[in-house]
N, C-alpha and C positions, 0 to 999 in steps of 0.2 A: 445410434451413430456415435462412434468414439471420437471425442474431442481432442484427445491427447496428441495424436500425430499432427493434426492441423495447428494445434497450439504450439507444438515444438517448431514446426516450420515457420510460424508467424513471428516468433520472438527473434529469429535470426534473419528475417527478411528486411532489408533496408527500406526505410520509408523515404523513397526517392521522389515520389509524387509530391509537388508543393501543396496539394490539397490535404496531404496527411498532417500538415502542421496547423490545421484549423483549430479554432477554439472549441471548447465544449458546447458553447451556445449553438453552434452551427451543426453539431453532430447529427441531430435528428434530420435536418435537411439533406445531409449527405447520405444518410441511410435511404432516404426517399429516392435520391438520384443514383444510388448504387455504387458510388465511388469506392467506398470502403470494402465492398465485397471482394476486392482484389487481395485483401489480407486473408490468408487461408482460414483462420479461426472465425473471422466475421462471416465469411461465406458459408462455413459449416453451420454456424448457429442459425443464420437465416434459412439455410436449407432444412434444419430441424423444424423451424417454424412454418414450413411449407410456403403458402402463397403470401402470407403477411407475417410481419414480425410482432409477436405478442409482447405484452408489457414485460414479462419475465425475461424473455429472450433478448429484448431490446436492451434491458438494463445490463444483462450479462455481456452483451456485445460492447456496450459502452465501457464497461469495466475492463474488458479484455483489451480494448483499444487504449484505454488510459494506462493500463499496466505496461503494455508494449512501449507506449510513448515514454513512460517513466524510465523503463529499462534502457531505451535507446538514447535517452538524454545523458546518460553516464558515459564517460570516455573509457571504455573497456578495450584494452589492446587486442588487435585482431587475432593474435596467437592464443590468447585466453578464450576468446569467443570460439575459435576453431576447436580448441581442446574441450570446451564444455559441450559444444555441439556433438562432438564425437562421443562424449560421455552419455548424452541423452539418447544415443542410438540404442542403448540397452533398454529394452521395454520396461524392465522392472524399475530402473532408476527413473525413467520418464514418468511412469505411473506414480511412483512415490512422490516425486517432487512436483511435477506439473499437475498431477491429480489433486495434490494438497492445495496448490495455488488456485486451481479452478474452483475448489470448494469455498475458499475464502472470497474469491471474486463473485461467486454465485449468490452469496448472502450479503454482499456489501451494498449499501445504499448510496454512498458518496464516491463519485469517480475520483475526487481528489485523493482519497485514501488509497485507491487503486494505483494512482501514479506513484505514491510513496512506496507501495508494495513493490512496484516495478524497480524503483531505485534500490531497494533492499536486495532484490534478486540479482540485480547487476553487480552488487557488492559480493554476492556469493560467487558469481561467475568470475569476478576479478580477484577472488580469494582474499578479499579484505575482511570478510566475516565468514564464519563457518555456517553450515546448514543448520546446526543446532541453535546458533545465535539468530539466524533468520527465523526459525520457528518461534523462538522466544519473543522476538520483536513483532512478528506478524500476529501472534496471539494477543499481545498487548495492544497493537494497532486496531485489531478487530473489536476490542472492548472499549476503545476510546470514543468520546464524543468529539465533534469538530471543535467545540469551544474549549476543549481541554488543551489544545495546542497553544492557546494564548496563556493559559495557566502555567503550562510547562515552560513557556518562553519567559514568563515573569520569574519563575523559579531559577532559571538559568542566568538571566541578566540583571535581575534586581535583588532586593533584600529577600532573605528566606521568608516563607509564609509564617505568620503567627496570628494570634487572636486579633479580631477587629477587621478583617477583610470581608468583602461582600459574600453573602450567603452562597451565591452561585459558584464563586471561586472556591469557597470552602468545600462544597460538594465535589467540585472538580479535583481539588487537592487530595481529598480522601479517596476518590476513585483512582487517581494516579498512583497513590500509595498502595492501594489494594492490588494493582496489576504490576507493581514492581518498578514503576517509572519515577517514583519518589520514595523518600524514606524519612522517618522521623519517629518520635516517641508517641505512645498511645496517650490520648487525652480527649477532653470533651469539647474542645473548641470554644470554651467560654472565657470570659475576661480574667478569670483567676489563673488561666494557664499560660501566662505571658512568657514563661520560660520554655514552653514547648514549641518546636518548630518542625515544619515539613520542608525538606530540601530535595532537589533533583538528584536522582540516583545515577550511577554509571550507565545503566540501561536507558534511562531517560535522556542522558546526554547523547547517547548513540542514536536514539530516536530522533532527536533534534537535527542531527547531521543529515538525515534523510528527508526531514519535513520541508526544507526549502521555503518556497513562497507560501506554503500552507500555514506557516507561522503567522 
């Protein structure tokens, strides 16, 4: 069963039901009650799982819901939405873009990151970032740990990282540098490297714009 058409329909379907604004904690209960089946992509995923929602399908459905929620949190002008909806009527473009997003959602563990991905995609629709920037950001997001958002926040708002910070944050800073969200000189992180620093990169600053409360 092809998920692309139902996913395309879902991202442009207004979440008018007040139950659509429920927190992640209640999402499992809503699956049991069937409320979210009204979203095309959720209904399709549940259909694939036949009578029950398997663990894998349940997680994908959660992530798809979180992605749509993140996308619709952004204020995209109606004319931009209509323009992009028309663009996705081309099967090749829909397959390229929505297929790519579904692959990311399919391997994601944290729904919080799926919300961020949705906000990023809304920025593509609103022409605030390019598709290429979306790909760069989404690949970096895929490789981040949740704790890395706190490290990135410190880089943005506090003094640059240098020797002497906690080991976990050192590992996070190194990881962020390896995926392009931070920049700095090569060094060993020991006390003799006091002049070496790791600071947030332009890509990291852009990531923080989408992180929101995840920070």
